N, C-alpha and C positions, 0 to 999 in steps of 0.2 A: 398790294396783296401779292403773295407768291402763289402762282397757280401752275399746277402740273396737269397737262393734258395727255391722256393715254390714247395712242393710236393716231398715226399720221395719214389717215384716209382723207376723204373729201371733207367731212365735217370737222375732223380733228384739225386739219390745216386751216380751214376757214375760221374756226374759233381762235386758233393761234394768231392769225393775222388780225382778227378783230379785237383781241385782248392785249396784245403785246405792247401797244403804244401807251397804255395807262397802267399796266401791271407788269411785274416781273414774271415772265412765263417760261416754262420749260416744256418741251414736247418729247415724250418717250415712245420709242418704237424699236422693236427688236431687229428690224431691217434698216440698217443705216442708209441705204439708198433712197428710202422714202423721206429722209430728212434733208435732202440736198437743197431744196428751194425755200426753206423757211428762213425768215430774217428776224433780227432783233429778239432772238429766242435761243435759250439754251437747248442743245440737242443731246438727248440722253439715250443711251442704248444698253446701259448696264444698271441692274437693280441697285447697286451700291450708290450710284449717282443720285438716285431718288432720295436716299437717306441724307446725303450731303446737301441736296437742294432744300429739303425740309419744307414742303408746301403747306400753305394754309388751307388750300382748296384743291381737291383732285377732281377733274372732270373726265369721266370715263367715256371716250368717244370710239371705243373699239367696236368691231362688228358685233351685232346683236348676239350672235352665237356665243361670243366669248366675254360678254359683259361681266358676269359674275366670276368667271375664271380669271379675268384680268384683275378684278378687285382682290381676289384671293392671292394672286401672284405678288402684288405690290404691298399688301396690307402690313407685312412685317417691317417694311421700310418707311412707313409713314409716321409722322409725329402723332402723339396721342390726341392732340386737339385738331388734327386735320379733318375738315369736313368732306364727306363723300358726295359726289354728284354724278348723275347719269343723264344721257339725252336719248335713252332707248325709245323706240317707236312702239314697243309692246312692253308693258310693265309687269307681266306675269312673273311671279317669283321674287320680284324686287322688294316689295313690302316686308316679306318674311326675312329676306337676306339682311335688309337694313336693321330690322329689329334684332336679329341675331348678333350683329356687330356691336350694337350699343353706341355707335357713333352718330353724331349729328349728320344729317343728309339733306340734300335738296335735289329733287328729281324734276326734270323739265323735258319738253319735247318740242324743238323747233319744227313746225309743220311745213317745212320746205326742204328741198335738197339742192345742192349745188348743180345737179344735173339739169334741173328745169328753171330754177329761180334766177332772176336778175339780181345778183348780189350787190349791185350799186344802188338798187332801190327796192327795199323789202317792205314798203308801206302797204302793199296789198297782201302780204303774207301774215300768217298767224303763228303764235307759239303758246304752249300750255305749260303752266307751272302747277305742280302737284300740291294740293292743299295740305297734306300731311307733312310737308317739308318743314325744316327749321325756319323760324321767322327771319333770322339774319340772312340765311341762304336765299329765301324768297325775295328779300329786299335787294340783295345783290343782283339777282337775275332780272328783277323788274327794271332796275336801273340799266343793266347791260342791254337787255332786249329792247327797252325803250329807246336807247341811243341808236339802235339799228332801225327804229321806226316800225318795229313789228307790232301787230295787234296782240295784246296779252290777255289770256284767259286763265282762270284758275279752276281746276277740276280735281276731284279725288282720284286715287289710283283706278278705281272701278269705272268712274265716269270717263276717265281718259281712254281706257281700252274700249269702252262703248263708242266713244267719238271716233277713235281710230278705225274701228270696224266699219263705221259708216263712211267716213271721209276718205279712207285709203282703200279698204277692201273692195268697195263697190267699183271705183275706177280701175283698180288693179285687175279685178276679175273680168270686167268688161273689156279691158285692153288685151288681156291674155287670150280671151276667147276670140276677139277680133283677129289677133295675130296668128292664132292657131289654124285659121282657115285661109291663110294667105296663099296666093300664087302670083307669079310674076305678072306685072302689069306694064305693057309697053306705053300706054298713054293714060296714066292715073289722073283722076280729077283732083281738085284742090282739097276737098274734104278727105279723100283717101290719103293724100300725101301728109296732111296734118295728123291723121290717125297713125300713120306709119312712123312719123317723127316721135310721137308720144310712145309708141310701142318700142322703138329702138332705145329711147331714153330709159324706159322702164326696165328693159332687159339688160341694160348696162349696169344695173344695180346688182349688189351681191345676192346670190341665189338664196342664201340662208335668210337674209333680210326679207326677201319676197315671200319665202316660205312661212316665216314667223308672222308676217302681216296676215297671210291667208289662214294661219292656224290660230289666230286670235280667237279666244273662246266665243266672241260675239260675231265672228265673221259668218258662220254658217247661216244664221237667220237672214243676214243681208243678201247672201248669194241665193238663198231660196226665194227671196223677193224678185231678184233678177230672173230666176228660172220661171217664176209665175208670170211675170210680164212678158217674157219671150214666148211662153206658151200661148198667152192671150193674143199677142201680135201675130203669131203663126196661124192661129185659127182665123183671124181677120183676113190674112193674106190668102189662105186657102179658099175662103168663101168669096174673096173679092168684094167684100162688103164695104162700099164707099161710106155709108152712113156711120158704121162702127169705126172705120178708120178715122173719120173726122172727129168723132167723140174721143178717140184715143189721143189724137194729136192735140186737141183742145185741153184734155186733162194733163198732158205733159207740159204744155205751155203754162198752165196755171201753176204747176209745181215748181217751175224754174223761175217764175217771176219774183 
């Protein structure tokens, strides 16, 4: 299969490396310097080169802010039968866009990032395939993600954004709040250092990506739950109520079992 990947960022180059040994792959980015270290892959920087490559599948791995804009930019250069694909972490607006194009599409979301994941062993990580996608597209990504040993789940567009709000918004919000009250520590403990590593990794991600995760329509309700639990914990701390603290800790242990 001839596969064109848009965007030579972290996920774009990862997908290129993972696909190029079994498929004819081209990677497009308007910044040539970002294409320096790809191998076994055609490097494209001009739109006319996309037309000449004539992909069967286009995987849009651009920054979330530019997902639809990138589709629009390359659309005139794609073959009529080219299937569209995205890996966006928030699907807001994409169902309507795909419907407008009239093209076959397959939407997925690898639930890991090169910042944190061990890319040599992804068996503990998950990926989502959107139910409304084209059947052949879903079959392709089931096979591809299966070869990476990812755990595969199938959700609708709405179910995906609900899941993302829970699995990404909660840790993102908690980490951002943790980092926002930081001050220099001369002798940090192990737990503190682990939290700081997570915070630094999170804040190395694109600002727009972080914003869109937090602006997910389902995020507010999850953050309000954090706010409620923090208020409860603060009251227990103020009262120095050992019994209520024990109850709180036991309830948390049950939830993470």
